[in-house]
C-alpha positions in Angstrom: -8.2 28.7 -12.7 -6.3 28.6 -9.5 -6.9 24.7 -8.4 -5.5 23.7 -5.0 -5.6 19.7 -4.7 -5.4 18.4 -1.2 -4.3 15.0 0.4 -5.7 13.5 3.4 -3.7 12.9 6.2 -2.5 9.4 7.0 -3.4 7.7 10.7 -0.8 5.6 12.2 -0.7 2.2 10.5 1.5 -0.3 9.1 1.4 1.2 5.8 2.5 4.7 7.0 6.0 3.3 8.1 6.1 6.4 11.0 8.0 5.0 13.3 10.8 4.0 10.4 10.4 7.5 8.2 12.2 9.3 11.6 15.5 7.4 11.0 16.0 8.7 7.0 14.0 11.5 7.4 11.4 11.5 5.5 8.5 13.4 5.8 6.1 10.6 4.2 6.5 7.1 2.9 4.5 7.4 -1.0 3.2 10.4 -2.5 -0.2 10.9 -3.6 -0.1 9.2 -6.8 -4.2 9.6 -7.8 -4.1 13.4 -6.9 -0.8 13.6 -9.1 -2.5 11.6 -12.2 -5.7 13.9 -11.6 -3.3 17.1 -11.8 -2.1 15.9 -14.8 -5.5 15.2 -16.3 -6.6 19.0 -16.0 -6.4 21.5 -18.3 -2.9 23.2 -18.6 -4.9 26.6 -18.4 -5.5 25.9 -15.1 -2.9 27.1 -12.1 -2.6 24.1 -9.9 -1.0 23.8 -6.3 -1.1 20.8 -4.2 -0.8 20.3 -0.6 -0.3 16.9 1.2 -1.2 17.2 4.6 1.1 14.2 5.3 4.0 16.0 4.3 3.1 20.0 5.5 0.3 22.0 6.9 -2.6 22.8 4.9 -2.5 26.9 5.5 -4.8 29.9 5.0 -2.6 31.4 2.2 -3.5 28.3 0.3 -7.0 28.4 0.7 -7.0 31.9 -0.1 -5.4 31.7 -2.8 -7.4 28.8 -4.3 -11.0 28.8 -6.5 -11.6 25.7 -6.7 -10.7 22.5 -4.3 -9.8 18.9 -5.1 -9.6 16.3 -2.4 -9.2 12.5 -3.0 -8.0 9.9 -0.8 -9.0 6.3 0.7 -11.1 5.4 3.3 -8.4 5.1 6.0 -8.1 9.2 5.7 -11.5 9.8 6.7 -11.7 11.6 9.2 -8.8 13.3 7.7 -10.7 14.2 4.6 -13.9 15.3 6.8 -12.1 18.0 8.8 -10.5 19.3 5.4 -14.1 19.6 4.2 -15.1 21.2 6.9 -12.3 23.8 6.6 -12.6 24.7 2.8 -16.3 24.9 3.3 -16.0 27.5 5.9 -13.7 29.6 3.8 -16.5 29.3 0.7 -14.9 26.9 -0.7 -16.0 24.7 -3.8 -15.1 21.3 -3.4 -14.7 18.8 -5.8 -13.6 15.0 -4.5 -12.9 11.7 -5.9 -11.2 8.6 -5.3 -11.9 5.2 -3.4 -13.3 7.2 -0.3 -16.0 9.0 -2.0 -16.6 6.2 -5.1 -17.3 3.7 -2.2 -19.8 6.3 -0.1 -20.6 9.0 -2.2 -24.3 9.4 0.2 -22.1 10.2 3.3 -20.3 13.3 1.9 -23.3 15.4 0.8 -21.6 18.6 1.8 -19.3 18.1 -1.5 -20.1 20.3 -4.1 -19.2 17.8 -6.7 -18.1 14.1 -6.7 -16.5 13.1 -9.4 -16.0 9.5 -8.8 -14.9 6.1 -10.4 -11.7 6.7 -12.5 -10.9 10.2 -13.3 -9.6 9.3 -16.5 -13.6 9.3 -17.9 -15.2 11.4 -15.7 -13.0 14.2 -14.6 -12.7 15.9 -18.5 -17.0 15.7 -18.4 -16.9 17.9 -15.0 -14.4 20.0 -16.7 -16.9 20.4 -19.6 -19.5 21.3 -17.5 -17.6 23.3 -15.4 -16.5 25.6 -18.5 -19.8 25.8 -19.8 -21.2 26.9 -16.0 -23.8 24.1 -15.3 -21.2 21.0 -13.6 -23.3 18.7 -11.5 -24.0 16.9 -8.5 -22.1 13.7 -9.5 -20.2 11.9 -11.9 -20.1 8.7 -12.6 -18.3 6.2 -15.3 -20.9 3.4 -16.0 -17.3 1.4 -17.4 -13.5 1.5 -17.2 -11.1 3.5 -18.7 -8.2 2.6 -21.2 -4.9 3.7 -19.4 -2.9 3.1 -22.2 -4.0 6.5 -22.7 -3.3 8.0 -18.9 -1.0 11.0 -18.7 2.4 11.0 -16.5 1.4 12.1 -12.9 2.2 15.6 -12.2 5.7 15.4 -10.2 6.5 18.7 -10.6 3.8 19.5 -8.0 5.6 17.8 -5.1 9.0 17.7 -3.4 10.2 14.4 -3.9 12.7 14.8 -1.6 10.2 14.5 1.5 8.8 11.0 0.3 10.6 7.3 1.5 9.5 6.0 -2.1 8.0 6.8 -4.8 5.0 4.9 -6.9 3.9 4.0 -10.4 1.0 2.2 -11.6 1.3 -0.2 -14.7 -2.1 -2.1 -14.3 -5.5 -1.8 -12.7 -7.7 -4.7 -11.9 -7.6 -8.6 -10.8 -8.7 -11.6 -12.1 -9.5 -12.8 -8.9 -12.5 -12.6 -6.9 -11.8 -12.5 -3.3 -15.1 -11.9 -1.3 -13.7 -9.2 1.0 -11.8 -7.1 -1.3 -13.0 -3.6 -2.9 -10.2 -3.9 -5.9 -12.4 -5.9 -8.1 -15.4 -3.3 -7.2 -13.3 -0.1 -8.1 -11.2 -1.7 -11.2 -13.1 -4.7 -12.7 -11.5 -8.1 -13.4 -10.0 -7.5 -16.6 -6.2 -6.6 -15.7 -5.9 -3.2 -18.1 -2.1 -2.3 -18.4 0.0 0.7 -19.5 2.0 0.3 -22.7 6.0 -0.5 -21.6 6.7 2.8 -23.3 4.5 4.3 -20.6 6.4 3.0 -17.8 9.6 3.7 -19.2 8.6 7.5 -20.3 7.4 7.8 -16.1 10.7 6.0 -14.8 12.8 8.4 -16.8 11.0 11.5 -15.6 11.0 10.0 -12.0 14.9 9.2 -12.5 15.8 12.6 -14.4 14.4 14.6 -11.2 17.2 13.2 -9.2 15.1 10.1 -7.3 17.6 7.2 -6.6 15.3 5.2 -4.1 12.5 2.8 -4.0 10.0 2.9 -6.6 6.7 1.2 -5.5 4.1 -0.7 -8.0 1.2 0.1 -6.6 -1.0 -2.3 -8.9 -3.5 -4.5 -6.7 -1.9 -7.3 -8.6 0.9 -7.1 -10.6 0.8 -10.5 -12.2 -2.4 -10.0 -13.5 -1.3 -10.3 -16.9 1.9 -12.6 -16.8 2.3 -13.0 -20.6 2.4 -9.3 -20.9 4.8 -9.1 -17.9 7.2 -11.5 -19.5 7.0 -10.4 -23.2 6.9 -6.9 -22.6 7.5 -4.9 -19.5 10.0 -7.1 -17.7 12.1 -7.3 -20.7 12.0 -3.1 -20.9 12.4 -2.6 -17.0 15.7 -4.9 -17.4 17.0 -3.2 -20.4 16.2 0.5 -18.6 17.9 -0.4 -15.4 21.1 -1.4 -17.5 22.0 2.5 -17.5 20.0 3.4 -14.5 21.0 2.4 -11.0 19.7 3.3 -7.6 16.1 2.3 -8.2 14.9 -0.9 -6.4 11.2 -2.1 -7.3 8.6 -3.4 -4.9 4.9 -4.7 -5.5 1.8 -6.3 -4.9 1.2 -9.9 -5.8 -1.0 -13.0 -6.0 0.8 -15.9 -4.6 0.7 -17.8 -7.5 3.9 -15.9 -8.7 5.8 -18.8 -6.5 4.3 -21.6 -9.6 6.3 -19.3 -12.5 10.0 -20.2 -11.8 10.5 -17.7 -15.4 8.3 -14.8 -14.2 10.4 -14.7 -10.7 13.9 -14.8 -12.1 12.2 -11.8 -14.4 10.7 -9.9 -11.7 14.5 -9.7 -9.6 16.3 -8.9 -12.7 13.9 -6.5 -13.4 15.0 -4.8 -10.3 12.0 -5.9 -7.8 13.5 -6.9 -4.4 10.4 -7.4 -2.6 6.5 -8.1 -3.1 3.7 -8.1 -0.7 1.3 -11.2 -0.9 -2.0 -11.1 0.7 -2.0 -14.9 2.3 -4.6 -14.0 4.6 -4.7 -17.5 6.7 -3.5 -20.7 6.4 -6.9 -22.6 7.0 -8.1 -23.4 3.8 -11.9 -23.4 5.0 -11.5 -19.4 6.0 -9.4 -19.6 2.3 -12.4 -21.2 0.7 -15.0 -18.9 2.5 -13.8 -15.6 1.5 -13.0 -17.5 -2.3 -9.5 -16.9 -2.0 -9.1 -19.6 -4.8 -5.4 -19.0 -5.6 -4.7 -19.5 -2.5 -6.1 -22.9 -1.5 -5.1 -26.5 -2.3 -1.1 -25.3 -1.8 1.4 -25.4 1.0 1.7 -22.0 1.2 4.7 -21.8 3.4 6.8 -23.5 0.8 5.4 -21.1 -1.4 6.6 -18.3 0.6 10.1 -19.9 0.3 10.1 -20.2 -3.3 9.4 -17.1 -3.5 12.2 -15.7 -0.9 15.1 -18.0 -2.4 14.3 -16.1 -5.5 15.3 -13.6 -3.8 12.6 -11.3 -3.0 11.3 -10.2 0.4 7.8 -11.5 1.2 5.6 -9.0 3.3 2.3 -10.9 4.4 -1.0 -9.6 4.8 -2.9 -11.7 7.3 -6.9 -11.6 8.5 -8.7 -12.9 11.5 -12.4 -12.8 11.7 -13.9 -15.5 9.1 -16.9 -17.1 10.2 -14.8 -20.3 9.6 -12.1 -19.4 12.1 -12.4 -21.5 15.6 -9.9 -20.0 18.5 -7.3 -22.3 17.3 -6.5 -19.8 14.3 -4.9 -17.3 16.5 -1.6 -19.6 17.4 -2.4 -21.0 13.8 -1.6 -17.7 12.1 1.3 -17.2 14.9 3.0 -20.3 14.2 2.7 -20.0 10.3 4.6 -16.4 10.6 7.1 -17.4 12.3 8.0 -20.7 10.3 7.3 -18.5 7.1 10.3 -15.7 8.1 8.0 -13.2 6.9 9.0 -10.1 9.1 6.8 -7.9 7.5 3.0 -9.8 8.6 0.4 -7.0 8.2 -2.4 -8.8 10.6 -5.6 -7.1 10.8 -9.4 -7.8 11.6 -12.0 -8.8 8.8 -13.7 -5.6 7.9 -16.6 -5.3 5.0 -15.7 -2.4 2.9 -18.8 -1.3 1.0 -18.9 -2.2 -2.6 -17.7 -5.7 -1.8 -19.6 -9.3 -1.5 -18.8 -9.5 1.9 -20.2 -6.1 2.7 -23.5 -7.0 0.7 -23.8 -10.7 2.3 -23.5 -9.2 5.8 -25.7 -6.2 5.2 -28.2 -9.1 4.5 -27.5 -10.9 7.6 -27.7 -7.4 9.5 -24.2 -8.0 10.5 -22.5 -4.4 9.4 -23.2 -2.1 12.5 -20.7 0.9 11.7 -18.7 2.5 9.2 -15.7 1.0 7.3 -12.5 2.6 8.4 -9.8 0.7 6.1 -7.6 0.9 9.3 -6.1 -2.5 9.8 -4.8 -1.5 13.4 -7.1 0.5 15.1 -8.7 -3.2 16.6 -12.3 -2.4 15.2 -14.2 -4.2 12.8 -17.6 -2.8 11.3 -19.0 -6.1 11.2 -20.5 -8.4 13.9 -17.7 -11.5 14.1 -19.3 -15.1 14.1 -16.8 -16.1 17.4 -17.8 -12.7 19.6 -15.9 -9.2 18.8 -14.3 -9.5 22.3 -13.1 -12.8 21.7 -11.8 -11.9 18.4 -9.9 -9.0 19.6 -8.6 -11.2 22.7 -6.7 -13.4 20.2 -5.7 -10.6 18.1 -3.8 -8.7 20.7 -2.2 -12.0 21.3 -1.1 -12.6 17.7 0.5 -9.0 17.4 1.9 -9.4 21.0 4.1 -12.7 20.3 4.7 -11.9 16.7 6.1 -8.4 17.4 8.1 -9.1 20.4 11.5 -8.6 20.0 12.7 -12.2 20.2 10.3 -13.6 17.7 10.5 -10.8 15.6 14.0 -11.0 15.2 14.1 -14.5 15.0 11.9 -14.3 12.0 14.4 -11.6 10.0 17.3 -14.9 10.8 14.9 -17.2 9.1 14.6 -15.0 6.1 17.9 -13.9 5.8 19.0 -17.4 5.9 17.1 -18.5 3.1 16.5 -15.6 0.6 18.3 -15.5 -2.1 20.9 -11.9 -2.6 19.4 -9.8 -4.6 22.0 -7.2 -6.5 19.2 -4.7 -5.7 18.7 -5.6 -1.8 22.5 -5.2 -1.5 23.1 -1.7 -3.1 24.0 0.8 -0.5 22.8 4.6 -0.9 23.2 7.4 1.2 19.6 6.6 2.7 20.5 3.3 4.1 23.9 5.0 5.0 21.7 7.3 7.3 19.4 4.6 8.2 22.3 2.5 9.7 23.7 5.4 11.6 20.4 6.2 13.1 19.9 2.6 13.7 22.8 2.3 16.1 22.2 5.0 18.2 18.2 4.4 18.6 18.0 0.8 18.2 21.1 -0.6 19.9 21.4 1.9 22.6 18.1 3.4 23.5 15.4 1.2 22.9 14.2 -2.3 24.3 15.3 -4.6 21.7 19.3 -3.4 21.8 20.2 -6.9 22.5 18.5 -8.8 19.8 19.5 -5.9 17.3 23.6 -6.1 18.2 22.9 -10.1 18.1 21.1 -9.6 14.5 24.0 -7.6 12.9 26.9 -9.9 14.5 25.0 -13.3 13.2 24.6 -11.1 9.8 28.3 -10.3 9.4 28.7 -13.8 10.4 26.6 -15.8 8.2 25.4 -13.3 5.7 27.7 -10.2 5.0 26.4 -8.9 2.0 22.4 -9.0 3.7 23.6 -6.5 6.7 22.1 -3.2 5.4 18.5 -5.6 4.8 18.9 -6.5 8.0 19.2 -3.2 9.5 16.6 -2.3 7.2 14.3 -4.6 8.9 14.9 -4.0 12.3 14.1 -0.4 11.3 10.7 -1.7 9.9 10.4 -4.3 13.4 10.7 -1.3 15.2 7.8 0.6 13.3 5.6 -2.2 13.7 6.6 -2.9 17.5 5.2 0.6 18.4 2.2 0.6 16.4 1.2 -2.5 18.3 2.4 -1.1 21.2 0.5 2.1 20.9 -3.1 0.9 19.2 -3.0 -3.0 19.8 -1.5 -4.4 22.8 
């Protein structure tokens, strides 16, 4: 059966890196790892074609070729997904949909022929079996979680990896914590289910021998969910793998308690990681208690960030405003914390309530859920009625973004970070992509853009103070340009 897998387009967000991608001639930041994994689960006698609409347009020839269409994506891709579904239906094609967007809100997509929800390793084989017998059902639910030690290697041959700024790999699913606003545990549970080190090395080998020498994102929602396995099995395997494999740098997401384990920090750096995204959310303990972000409470968050930075990792931070406990003072407190932390990539968003979360259920009971969940952290909207009032919240949010991404404040944070971070051999490596970014940044940031004075001052400062970190300084300057463009276009 000729099967067309379609990945919807992302809107412009912090995570899209739209304005940074042009510096390195890439089309998209990340590949559609979920659909690539779905493709690997499909039977060998299925002919497969994948169209990532973030990389190229979906053509009528693609649709004419197809007998069956698979669409998967996240909430932030909703609008694009709806348009793709309508287009496929107009061509008379049968549509199969899955992934976080459809799993969370299946009732919204009545026009989809078959909803294969939850984890594809469980539900997709059932659908394929029914399809072959001619009796596929409307909806398939898992009723449990899969053993991802049996998940096959994604079908990387279906995409052109050169179109992406980084590739992706998954080690674990699930998170041991229980943050009220987070839908990770609703989707994947609390127990950290893991792949074997052998699986990860096999996936890395395929990526490496395909010619990839760039960043690789471990997409785990909490990479350190099982510290014992990390330290005893995976990280030693990665350290050994890197001895003969040069050019690939890893980054991931983790909880702030990474700062509490010096041995783990050291091993993560030696394994090839150079940055980590951490959900900090708020410097206010009352807000952290409200959303049950217990791992962030009763600690010096600023000091924890500094510990991770000094170990050799760049910290990218997630922040939220709009908790019921927030007072008007929270906006300046967020600005002060972000500036002191040296977190260059500070991704601040309004609190939203994703379906399936305890926050959604609580606010639904209070009649405070008013619109659908957008999944977009920069569109200046929320699907809830905030306690302080939407207009006041939006005003404060805009103040934060205007302040932290003004050229002066942003470049000041970069220098704070570069002054403290331990030189990481991974971050120091130079490749063609980094050289291309440097050349383009000299012209665009150093001549054309309004931050040109701060750009050249940063480069001169880095050459004098931390010359080995010049490449990292350029990278952060480009990120800052992207964040500033997003803010100017959609927020401030």
